[in-house]
C-alpha positions as CSV (number, residue, x, y, z in Angstrom):
1,X,88.9,115.8,78.5
2,X,86.0,115.1,80.9
3,X,86.2,112.4,83.5
4,X,83.0,110.2,83.2
5,X,81.8,108.4,86.3
6,X,79.1,105.8,86.9
7,X,76.9,105.7,90.0
8,X,78.0,102.6,91.9
9,X,75.7,101.1,94.5
10,X,77.5,97.8,95.3
11,X,80.9,96.1,95.0
12,X,83.1,99.2,95.1
13,X,85.9,100.6,97.2
14,X,86.2,104.1,98.5
15,X,89.7,105.5,98.8
16,X,90.9,109.0,99.7
17,X,92.2,111.1,96.8
18,X,95.3,111.8,98.7
19,X,96.2,108.1,98.4
20,X,95.8,108.2,94.6
21,X,97.8,111.4,94.4
22,X,100.6,110.5,96.8
23,X,103.9,111.3,94.9
24,X,105.8,108.7,97.0
25,X,103.7,105.9,95.4
26,X,104.2,104.6,91.8
27,X,101.2,103.7,89.7
28,X,102.0,100.0,90.5
29,X,101.9,100.8,94.2
30,X,98.6,102.6,94.0
31,X,97.1,99.7,92.1
32,X,98.4,97.1,94.6
33,X,97.1,99.2,97.5
34,X,93.7,99.7,95.8
35,X,93.5,95.9,95.3
36,X,94.4,95.2,98.9
37,X,91.9,97.8,100.2
38,X,89.2,96.1,98.1
39,X,89.5,92.8,100.0
40,X,87.3,91.9,103.0
41,X,88.3,92.8,106.5
42,X,89.3,89.2,107.3
43,X,91.4,88.6,104.2
44,X,94.7,86.7,104.8
45,X,97.4,88.3,102.6
46,X,100.5,86.5,101.5
47,X,102.8,86.7,98.5
48,X,101.7,83.3,97.3
49,X,98.1,84.2,97.5
50,X,98.7,87.5,95.7
51,X,100.5,85.6,92.9
52,X,97.8,83.0,92.6
53,X,95.1,85.7,92.2
54,X,97.0,88.0,89.9
55,X,99.9,86.2,88.0
56,X,100.5,89.1,85.6
57,X,103.1,90.5,88.0
58,X,106.0,88.4,89.2
59,X,106.9,87.8,92.9
60,X,109.7,90.4,92.7
61,X,107.3,93.1,91.4
62,X,104.8,92.3,94.2
63,X,107.7,92.3,96.8
64,X,108.9,95.7,95.5
65,X,105.4,97.1,95.7
66,X,104.9,95.8,99.3
67,X,108.3,97.3,100.2
68,X,107.2,100.7,98.9
69,X,103.9,100.5,100.6
70,X,105.6,99.7,103.9
71,X,108.1,102.5,103.5
72,X,105.3,105.0,102.7
73,X,103.3,103.9,105.8
74,X,100.3,102.2,104.0
75,X,101.2,98.7,105.1
76,X,102.6,97.0,108.2
77,X,103.4,93.3,108.4
78,X,103.5,91.8,111.9
79,X,105.1,88.4,112.2
80,X,104.0,86.2,115.0
81,X,106.4,83.6,116.4
82,X,106.0,80.7,118.8
83,X,109.2,79.2,120.2
84,X,111.2,81.0,117.5
85,X,109.2,79.7,114.6
86,X,107.1,81.9,112.4
87,X,103.5,81.0,112.9
88,X,101.6,83.8,111.2
89,X,102.0,87.1,109.4
90,X,99.3,89.7,109.9
91,X,99.2,92.4,107.2
92,X,97.7,95.8,108.3
93,X,96.6,97.8,105.3
94,X,95.9,101.5,105.7
95,X,94.1,103.9,103.3
96,X,96.3,106.8,104.5
97,X,99.9,106.7,105.8
98,X,100.0,105.3,109.3
99,X,102.0,107.2,111.9
100,X,103.5,104.7,114.4
101,X,101.2,104.2,117.5
102,X,98.4,106.2,115.9
103,X,94.9,104.9,116.8
104,X,93.2,103.4,113.8
105,X,89.5,102.5,113.5
106,X,89.0,98.9,112.3
107,X,85.6,98.0,110.8
108,X,84.1,94.7,112.0
């Protein structure tokens, strides 16, 4: 069966085929990662925000997807603390598995 594609000129996201074909990711993981990669550079990710935008999946499903993306190297969550209190979580989303301490280019 042929794959039919449209020519997109705006409002689209480019992802490597390797991401879509990564056997360590489930279809849910690929969809979640694609959604995350479609967000602007300054997007603030959180479980609550994800649930508010897409309530078809429960929190446990999103948490499982996040866990898998972290394990596969596509996501890193850095927790900032001040005097022992959590002040901020910064989610780093990658379009290919990130090797620890690898230099990544960030678009501004």
